[in-house]
C-alpha positions in Angstrom: -51.0 -15.4 45.8 -51.6 -11.8 47.0 -51.2 -9.1 44.4 -48.2 -6.8 44.3 -49.6 -3.5 45.9 -46.4 -1.6 46.5 -43.0 -2.0 45.0 -40.1 -2.4 47.5 -37.9 0.7 48.0 -34.8 -1.5 47.6 -35.9 -2.4 44.0 -36.5 1.2 43.1 -33.1 2.2 44.7 -31.4 -0.6 42.6 -33.0 0.7 39.4 -31.9 4.3 40.1 -28.3 3.1 40.1 -28.6 2.7 36.3 -28.6 5.7 34.0 -31.5 4.5 32.0 -32.9 7.2 29.8 -36.5 6.2 30.1 -39.7 8.2 30.5 -41.7 7.8 33.7 -44.3 5.4 32.2 -41.4 3.2 30.8 -39.7 3.2 34.3 -43.1 2.2 35.8 -43.4 -0.7 33.4 -39.9 -1.8 34.1 -40.4 -1.6 37.9 -43.7 -3.6 37.6 -42.1 -6.3 35.4 -39.0 -6.7 37.6 -41.0 -6.8 40.8 -43.5 -9.4 39.4 -40.6 -11.5 37.9 -39.0 -11.7 41.3 -42.1 -12.6 43.4 -44.6 -14.4 41.1 -44.6 -18.1 40.9 -45.5 -20.0 37.7 -45.3 -18.9 34.1 -43.4 -15.7 33.4 -45.6 -14.5 30.5 -46.6 -10.8 30.5 -50.2 -11.6 31.0 -49.5 -13.8 34.0 -47.1 -11.3 35.6 -49.5 -8.4 35.1 -52.4 -10.4 36.7 -50.4 -10.2 40.0 -50.4 -6.4 40.1 -53.0 -4.7 42.3 -54.1 -2.3 39.6 -54.0 -4.8 36.7 -52.9 -3.0 33.6 -53.6 -4.3 30.2 -50.8 -6.8 29.3 -50.7 -5.2 25.8 -49.0 -2.2 27.5 -46.2 -4.5 28.7 -45.8 -5.9 25.2 -45.8 -2.4 23.8 -43.1 -1.5 26.4 -40.8 -4.0 24.7 -42.0 -3.8 21.1 -42.4 -0.1 20.6 -40.0 1.6 22.9 -37.3 3.7 21.2 -34.2 2.4 23.0 -31.7 -0.1 21.6 -30.5 -3.2 23.6 -27.1 -1.5 24.3 -28.9 1.5 25.8 -30.0 -0.8 28.7 -27.4 -3.5 28.6 -24.2 -1.4 28.8 -25.2 0.7 31.8 -26.5 -2.5 33.6 -23.2 -4.2 33.0 -21.2 -1.2 34.2 -23.2 -0.8 37.4 -23.1 -4.5 38.2 -19.3 -4.7 37.7 -18.8 -1.6 39.9 -21.1 -3.2 42.5 -19.2 -6.5 42.4 -15.9 -4.6 43.0 -17.5 -2.6 45.8 -18.7 -5.8 47.5 -15.4 -7.5 47.0 -13.2 -4.8 48.5 -14.4 -5.1 52.2 -14.0 -8.9 51.9 -10.4 -8.5 50.9 -11.0 -10.1 47.5 -8.2 -9.0 45.2 -9.3 -11.0 42.1 -12.7 -10.9 40.5 -13.2 -13.8 38.1 -16.3 -13.7 35.9 -17.5 -17.0 34.6 -20.0 -16.8 31.8 -22.7 -19.4 31.8 -24.2 -20.0 28.4 -27.2 -21.9 29.6 -30.2 -21.8 27.3 -33.6 -20.3 28.3 -36.0 -22.3 26.0 -38.9 -20.5 24.4 -41.9 -21.8 22.5 -41.0 -22.8 19.0 -43.3 -20.0 17.6 -41.6 -17.2 19.6 -39.9 -15.1 17.0 -40.3 -11.4 17.8 -37.9 -11.0 20.7 -34.4 -9.9 19.7 -32.5 -12.3 21.9 -34.5 -15.4 20.9 -33.1 -17.5 18.1 -32.1 -21.1 17.5 -29.0 -21.9 19.5 -26.8 -25.0 19.7 -27.9 -27.0 22.8 -24.7 -28.6 24.3 -26.6 -30.7 26.8 -29.0 -32.3 24.4 -26.5 -32.8 21.6 -24.6 -36.1 21.1 -21.7 -37.2 19.0 -22.7 -36.6 15.4 -26.2 -35.5 16.5 -26.3 -31.7 17.1 -29.5 -30.3 18.7 -30.8 -26.8 18.5 -33.3 -25.1 20.7 -35.3 -21.9 20.2 -34.5 -19.7 23.1 -32.1 -17.2 24.5 -28.7 -17.5 26.0 -28.5 -16.7 29.7 -25.4 -15.4 31.3 -24.4 -15.7 34.9 -21.4 -14.5 36.8 -19.5 -15.7 39.9 -16.5 -14.4 41.7 -13.7 -15.7 43.9 -10.7 -14.2 45.5 
C-alpha cells in the first residue's frame, strides 16, 4: 500500500467541527491516527498504522499521545457526541425526517488478553458467545453505533 502523504481536507474540516482543546502536536497525532485508521488495511496497532505514514514517526509518540496527554475521556467524548447529534439533525432536516431514533449497538471489540492499560478495555459479558448457564466474558471494549429512521 502507498504511504499516506497528505491528509484529506475533508478529514481536517471534520475535526475542526469539534471544540477539542488540543495542542498542535496533539491535533497532528489525532489527524494521523484517524487518517490511517480509515485507509490502512490489516492490523490497527499503532506501529502498523504509523508505518503507513510518509514521514514515519516513532510509534512511541502515538502511544504517548494516548498515555500521557492531559485530557480526560469526556473532554473528547462529549464534544464529539454533541457535534455528531447536531450533524445527524442537520442531515435529517432536508430529508423531511421528523424522528431521529438512535439505536445503541453494544458489540464487543475484542482485544488481546494482556491488554490492560486502555481505559475502555475491560472484561465484558459476551452475549453472542454465552449460552444458558454458561456466561462468557471477553477482554475488549464496547462499541456503539447509531442509526436513524423517520
